[in-house]
C-alpha positions in Angstrom: -38.1 14.7 103.3 -37.0 16.6 106.4 -33.5 15.1 106.1 -33.2 16.3 102.5 -34.2 19.8 103.5 -31.7 19.9 106.3 -28.9 18.8 104.0 -29.8 21.3 101.4 -30.0 24.1 104.0 -26.6 23.0 105.3 -25.1 23.1 101.8 -26.5 26.5 101.2 -25.1 27.8 104.5 -21.7 26.4 103.6 -21.8 28.1 100.2 -22.9 31.4 101.8 -20.2 31.2 104.5 -17.5 30.5 102.0 -18.7 33.3 99.7 -18.8 35.7 102.6 -15.2 34.7 103.5 -14.1 35.2 99.9 -15.7 38.6 99.8 -13.9 39.7 102.9 -10.5 39.0 101.4 -8.4 41.8 99.9 -9.1 42.9 96.3 -6.1 41.7 94.3 -4.4 44.0 91.8 -3.8 42.5 88.3 -0.1 41.8 88.9 -0.9 40.0 92.2 1.6 42.2 94.1 -0.5 41.9 97.2 -0.6 38.0 97.0 2.4 36.0 98.3 3.5 33.0 96.2 4.9 29.9 98.0 8.5 30.7 96.9 10.4 33.8 95.9 9.3 35.3 92.6 11.8 36.6 90.0 11.1 38.6 86.8 12.5 38.4 83.3 12.3 41.7 81.4 11.0 40.6 78.1 10.8 42.5 74.8 8.0 40.8 72.9 5.8 42.0 70.1 7.2 45.5 70.4 6.2 45.7 74.1 8.3 45.8 77.3 6.9 43.0 79.5 7.7 41.3 82.8 7.5 37.6 83.0 7.3 36.2 86.6 8.8 32.8 87.6 9.9 30.8 90.6 13.3 29.1 90.6 13.5 26.6 93.4 16.8 24.9 94.2 16.9 21.6 96.1 19.1 21.0 99.2 20.6 18.0 97.5 20.7 18.5 93.7 20.4 15.5 91.4 21.6 17.6 88.4 18.1 17.6 86.8 15.7 20.5 86.2 12.0 20.3 85.6 9.7 23.1 84.4 6.1 23.2 85.4 3.6 25.0 83.1 0.2 26.1 84.6 -3.3 25.9 83.1 -5.6 28.6 81.8 -7.5 29.3 85.0 -4.4 29.1 87.2 -0.9 30.4 87.8 2.4 29.0 89.2 1.2 29.2 92.9 -0.9 26.0 92.5 2.2 23.9 92.0 3.3 24.3 95.7 3.0 20.7 96.8 4.4 19.4 93.5 7.4 21.7 93.9 8.0 20.5 97.5 7.9 16.9 96.4 10.2 17.4 93.5 12.8 19.4 95.3 13.0 16.7 98.0 13.9 14.3 95.2 16.8 16.7 94.2 15.2 18.4 91.2 15.6 22.1 90.5 12.1 23.4 89.6 11.3 26.3 87.3 7.7 27.6 87.5 6.8 30.5 85.1 3.6 32.6 85.0 2.9 32.9 81.3 2.4 36.4 79.9 -1.2 37.3 80.6 -1.3 35.3 83.8 -0.5 35.5 87.5 2.2 38.0 88.3 3.2 38.5 84.7 2.3 41.4 82.5 -1.2 41.6 81.0 -0.7 43.1 77.5 -4.1 43.7 75.9 -2.7 44.1 72.3 -0.8 40.8 72.5 -1.2 38.1 69.9 -1.5 35.0 72.0 -0.2 31.8 70.4 1.3 28.7 71.8 4.4 29.3 69.8 4.8 32.7 71.4 4.2 31.4 74.9 6.7 28.6 74.3 9.2 31.1 73.1 8.7 33.2 76.2 9.3 30.1 78.4 12.5 29.4 76.5 13.6 32.9 77.2 13.5 32.2 80.9 15.6 29.0 80.5 18.1 30.9 78.3 18.3 33.6 81.0 19.1 30.9 83.6 21.4 29.1 81.2 19.5 25.9 81.4 19.9 23.7 78.3 18.1 20.5 79.3 14.8 20.1 81.2 12.0 17.7 82.0 8.8 19.4 81.1 5.4 19.1 82.8 2.3 20.9 81.6 -1.2 20.8 83.0 -4.4 21.8 81.1 -3.5 24.7 78.8 0.1 24.2 80.1 0.0 20.8 78.4 -0.7 22.5 75.1 2.2 24.9 75.6 4.5 22.0 76.7 3.6 20.1 73.5 4.4 23.0 71.3 7.6 23.8 73.3 8.8 20.2 72.8 8.2 20.4 69.0 10.0 23.7 68.8 12.9 22.8 71.0 13.3 19.0 70.8 16.9 19.2 72.0 15.9 20.9 75.2 13.2 18.5 76.4 14.5 15.2 77.8 11.1 14.0 79.1 7.5 15.3 78.6 4.7 14.9 81.1 1.1 16.0 80.2 -1.4 16.2 83.0 -5.0 16.4 81.7 -3.9 18.6 78.8 -6.5 20.6 76.7 -6.6 20.3 73.0 -7.0 16.5 72.8 -10.0 17.0 70.6 -10.8 19.7 68.0 -13.8 21.5 69.6 -14.2 23.9 66.7 -15.4 21.0 64.5 -18.6 20.6 66.5 -19.0 23.8 68.7 -19.9 27.2 67.2 -17.2 29.9 67.4 -17.6 32.5 70.1 -16.0 35.9 69.2 -13.3 37.5 71.4 -15.7 40.4 72.0 -18.4 38.0 73.4 -15.9 36.1 75.5 -14.7 39.5 76.8 -18.2 40.5 77.8 -18.6 37.2 79.6 -15.3 37.6 81.4 -16.4 41.0 82.7 -19.3 39.2 84.5 -17.1 36.7 86.2 -17.3 36.5 90.0 -16.6 34.0 92.8 -20.0 32.2 92.6 -20.0 31.6 88.8 -16.3 30.6 88.8 -16.7 28.2 91.7 -19.8 26.7 90.0 -17.8 26.1 86.8 -14.8 24.6 88.5 -17.0 22.4 90.8 -18.9 21.0 87.8 -16.1 20.5 85.3 -13.1 19.9 87.5 -14.3 18.2 90.7 -17.7 16.5 89.9 -19.2 18.9 92.4 -17.2 17.3 95.2 -15.9 20.6 96.5 -13.3 20.9 99.3 -12.5 24.2 101.2 -8.9 24.2 99.9 -10.1 24.6 96.3 -11.4 28.1 97.2 -7.8 29.5 97.0 -7.7 28.9 93.2 -11.1 30.6 92.8 -9.8 33.6 94.8 -6.7 33.9 92.6 -8.9 33.9 89.6 -11.6 36.3 90.8 -10.0 38.3 93.6 -9.1 41.0 91.0 -12.6 41.4 89.5 -13.2 44.5 91.6 -9.8 46.1 90.6 -10.2 49.1 88.3 -7.8 47.4 85.9 -9.7 44.1 85.7 -11.0 44.8 82.2 -7.4 44.2 81.0 -7.5 40.8 82.6 -10.9 40.1 81.1 -9.6 40.9 77.6 -6.5 38.7 78.1 -8.7 35.9 79.3 -10.9 36.2 76.2 -7.9 36.2 73.9 -6.3 33.1 75.6 -9.7 31.3 75.5 -9.7 32.0 71.7 -6.2 30.7 71.4 -7.1 27.4 73.1 -10.3 27.0 71.0 -8.6 27.7 67.7 -5.2 26.1 68.1 -5.7 22.4 69.1 -2.7 20.2 69.5 -4.5 17.0 68.5 -2.8 17.0 65.1 0.7 17.3 66.4 1.1 14.4 68.9 2.4 12.0 66.3 5.3 14.3 65.7 6.6 14.1 69.3 9.8 12.0 69.6 10.6 12.2 73.3 9.7 9.9 76.3 6.2 11.1 77.3 3.9 10.3 80.2 0.2 11.1 80.1 -1.4 11.5 83.6 -5.2 11.5 83.1 -8.0 12.1 85.6 -10.7 10.1 83.9 -13.6 11.9 85.4 -12.6 15.2 83.7 -15.2 16.6 81.3 -13.5 19.9 80.3 -14.5 20.9 76.8 -14.3 24.5 75.5 -17.5 25.5 73.8 -19.6 22.6 75.0 -22.3 24.8 76.5 -22.8 26.3 73.1 -23.5 23.0 71.3 -27.2 22.8 70.5 -27.3 19.0 69.8 -27.2 17.3 73.2 -26.0 14.1 71.7 -22.9 15.8 70.3 -22.3 17.8 73.5 -22.4 14.7 75.6 -19.6 13.2 73.5 -17.2 16.1 74.3 -14.6 16.1 77.0 -14.5 12.4 77.9 -11.0 12.1 79.2 -11.4 8.4 79.9 -11.4 8.0 76.1 -9.3 11.0 75.1 -6.3 9.8 77.2 -6.2 6.4 75.5 -6.6 7.9 72.0 -3.8 10.4 72.7 -1.4 7.7 73.9 -1.9 5.9 70.6 -0.8 9.0 68.8 2.4 9.6 70.8 4.8 6.8 70.0 6.3 5.0 73.0 4.2 7.0 75.4 2.9 5.8 78.8 -0.5 6.4 80.2 -1.5 6.6 83.8 -5.2 6.8 84.4 -6.5 8.0 87.7 -10.0 6.9 88.3 -12.7 9.0 89.9 -10.5 12.1 89.5 -11.2 15.3 87.5 -9.1 18.0 85.8 -6.5 18.5 88.5 -5.0 15.3 89.8 -2.1 17.2 91.4 -4.6 19.1 93.5 -7.4 16.5 94.0 -5.4 13.3 94.6 -1.8 14.4 95.0 -0.3 11.1 96.0 -1.8 9.3 93.1 -0.3 12.0 90.9 3.1 12.4 92.3 4.0 8.6 92.6 3.8 7.8 88.9 5.5 11.2 88.1 8.5 10.4 90.2 8.7 6.9 88.8 8.7 8.2 85.3 11.3 10.9 86.0 13.7 8.3 87.4 13.6 5.9 84.5 
């Protein structure tokens, strides 16, 4: 019994120390101007939905180019910064790497009157490629980025040579079993977000409560601006993009893909939007099982490959980088 109490006390002390360290970090503004990305950030002036916006992106050139370009699309609770180690590995292989922050995320504009759709975000991503005069790409999308990547590939099939989906969202239609949560309610929930609640969510859904100190950086980037006077803008954008993910699943479009596709799936992932609102525990338990969703999705995408990474959650490229990057490099070289 004493041993258990000591372990619990140690865990609580660890959480307290980490929380205190996070609290002592600077408050981030909602354009992250006071946070340095791993590579130089450029901006595209974008006229979209009658609004003048800025879309941030990194454009990293390799020392020894192989003539290929790959675009990396971030997830809902992230931005381009979390691709750092992936960028390093890919540029060493000779790839030029383009990493946008979607409108509403990271260092890009946060328009509160925007209609967020995956078609719109795909179109914005294409605008960056057009600005850079890039006609062919390999495309990698993680989480929400996988949904954008799928829609992008369907909209611009002549642009995408290969598609990689890392634990994409939208592999099941949550709205068939989970009650709808209004944007207003989501907004009120987002206003309450802080380090502790966000860390708890990510620990449970992403990492099976196997937390490492380096994961704190991604919590900081998501919550470091909650004390900014402009944070309500971010909260509203977050609510709208959550609504987009919930109401626009891509499960019904996979059979229309006609491009070499690789699915990289951390099978321990249990991410499922709306799961906490499902009253029937039996139904809730069946949601978000990526060890099943990965296999089902591969069957829908003709000619696709599936790499399953056991004992890994929602972020293989963060949690088990080598197990992620090895099959990715193999697939890109085929």
